[in-house]
N, C-alpha and C positions, 0 to 999 in steps of 0.2 A: 373664728376668723377675725383677724385684726387689721386687714388691709384690703382695699379694693382690688389690689393686684392679685389677691388670692382667689378671686372669683373666676370660675371656669365656665366653659360652654355648658356643662351639665347643670351648673347652678342656675343659669338663666333659663334653660329649657324646663327645669323643674318648677321655676317660678310661674310659668304660663301653663303648665300641665293641668288639665282639668277645666280650664277655661275655654269658652267658645265665643264665636260671634264678635260683637263689638268690644266685649270685655277683654278677650284675648288680643284683639287687634290693638286696642289702646295701650295695654301693658307692653306688648311686644315692641310697638313703635317707640314708646318711651324708653325702654331698655336699650334699644339699638341707638337711639339718639344720644342717650346719656353716655354710653361707652364710646361712641364715636367722638363726642366732645372731650371726654377724659383722655383719650389717646392723642387727640390733637394738641391738648395741653400737656402731654407727656406725663400724665398722672398714672397711666397704666401703659404697659408695653404691648399688650395684645387686646383686641376687642372681642370679648367672648360672645357678644350679641350680633356679630357681623352677619352670620348666616341664619339667624333666628327667623323661622317662618312667621310671617305676620298673621296669616289666616289659619283657619281650621285645617287640620291635616287630613280629614276624612270628608267625603261627600261633596256635593255641589251646593253651595249656600244659596238661599233665596235672597232676593233683593232687599228684603226688610226682615227684621226679627219676626219669628212666626207669630208672636202675640200681636205685634203691630199689624202684620198682614191680615190676620184674622179680624182684627178690629176694623180695618178698612173695609173688608168684605161685609162685615156686619152692618156698616154704615151705608153700603150701597143698597138702594131700594129696589133694584130690578135684576133679573137674571142677566140682562145685557150689561149692566154696570159691573156686576161681579166678574163676568168673563173678560170684559175689557181691562179691568184691574189686573187679572191674572196674566193676560197676554202682554201687558205693559211691564208689570213689576217682576214677573218671573221669566218671561221669554224675551223681554226687551224689544217688542215690536213697535215701530213708530206708528202714529195714528193713521197715516195715509195707507199703510199696508193693512192695518186692522180693518179699515172700512171696506177694503176691496177683497177680503178673503172670500173664497168660494165654498159653497156647500160640498162640491165635489172634491175639495181639498182635504176635508175632514174625514178621517177613517178611525172611528172610535174602537172598532174591533182590534186594530193594530196600535192604537194609541198614538196616531200621527196626525199632523196638520201641515199641509204643504202651503208655502207662501210663494206666490209668483213674483219674481223680481226681474222684470224685462223678459229676456229669453232664458233666464236662469230660474231655478227653484231652490228654495231653502226649506228643509224639513224640520219641523218642531217635533220633538218626542215628548208627549204629554205625560208629566208625572201625575200622581194620583189626584191632587187637588185640581189641576187644570182639566184633567179628563172628566172629573165629576161636574165641573162648572160648564164645560162644553156640552156634556150630556143634558144637564139641566136646561141650558139654553135651547137646544134643539127640540127638547120635549115641549118647552114653553112656546116656541115658535110654531110648532105643528098644531098645538091646541088653540093658539090665538089666531093664526092665519092658515088654516089647513089647505086653502086653495091657492096660496101664494106660489107664483112661478118665478119669483125673483131668484136668480142664481147666486146672489151674494149671501154669505153665511149670516151676516148681521143685517137685520131689517128693522124698520120703524113702522108705526101705524100708517105713515104716508107711503113709504117705499115698498111695503109688502104688497100693496094692491096696485101700484103704479104700473101701467102697461109698458112703460119704457124700461122698467127694471133698473132703476138707478141705485148706486151705492148710497149708504147712509152718509150724512154730512159729518164733517169733523165736529161741528157744533153739537150734533146729537150725541156723539161719543163723549164730548166734554161735559155735557149736561148730565150724563149718566154717572159721572164720578162724584164722590162725596166732596163737599165744599173744601177748597184749599188744595186739592190734588190737581196735577196737570199730567197730560200724557207724556210730555217731554221729561218732566221731572221724575216720573216713575221709571221711565226707560233709562235715563241717565244714571239714576241711583243704582239700578240693577247692574249695568255694565261697570260702573265705578266700583261697586262692591266686589264684583268678580275680579277686577284688576287688583284691588287690595289683597284679595285672597291668594291669587296665583302669580301675579306679576308676569304672566306669560301671554304675550300678544297673539301667539299662534292659537292658544286656547280660546281667546276672545273671538278670533276670526272664525274658528270652527263652530263655536257655541252659538254665536249670534249672527254669523254671516256678514259681518261688517268688513270694511276695507282695512288693509294693512295700516294706512295712515291714521284711520280712526282708532284702531286698536293701540297703536303706539302713543297716540295722544292721551288715551285713558290711562295707560300704564305710566306715562310720564306724570300725569296728574296725581296718581295714587302713590307713586314712588319717585318723587323729584330727585332723590339722591342717586337714582340709577339713570337719570336722563342722559348723562354723558356716555353711558355704556351702550345705549341703544343704537342700532344701525341708523344711519341718516337716510 
């Protein structure tokens, strides 16, 4: 091959084949940007990277690389902290929803967790890791506070025995995270990562139960070159 003009769609697809996660995304974005610039300068006639998928072609990615996610879980010192990390970084639940989850919304036999959103409900389908962490937490809670009648899924030493059955505070959830992590940061990373992978606002809406406006904002952030093509 003697010229950039000889590079085809097959060539750029072969370049990213076998890569996954951030490595694939970084190379795909670089190739798309490179050939877009070359075409703009009329150094090539066609852009072979125009429709190159940025993300992995299979599966639903987690918010963080698996080794990073497992490292965060290892740093969490309590079953509560590990479950909160999963709910934030895998399922993108905001803190105010996590603290108000109900024990009746968790169905481990079916691998589901229902989130109440006003008059609506959003169902989380728990993959293997989240299912295990939810099971670990319920076991821990029962052993630690067997007489607790608090209907909230997450409780603390204070709320478990409080007759008013309050939800845990946001401060309790934040304190359960390893140093340097935030609930908002984990959630935003998860949604943004999915936007990078699929660039499909409808998928974000279905997966996370977010609004159309929020989904479009994340897709625009992940793919600014497509902003002008999105519906207003």
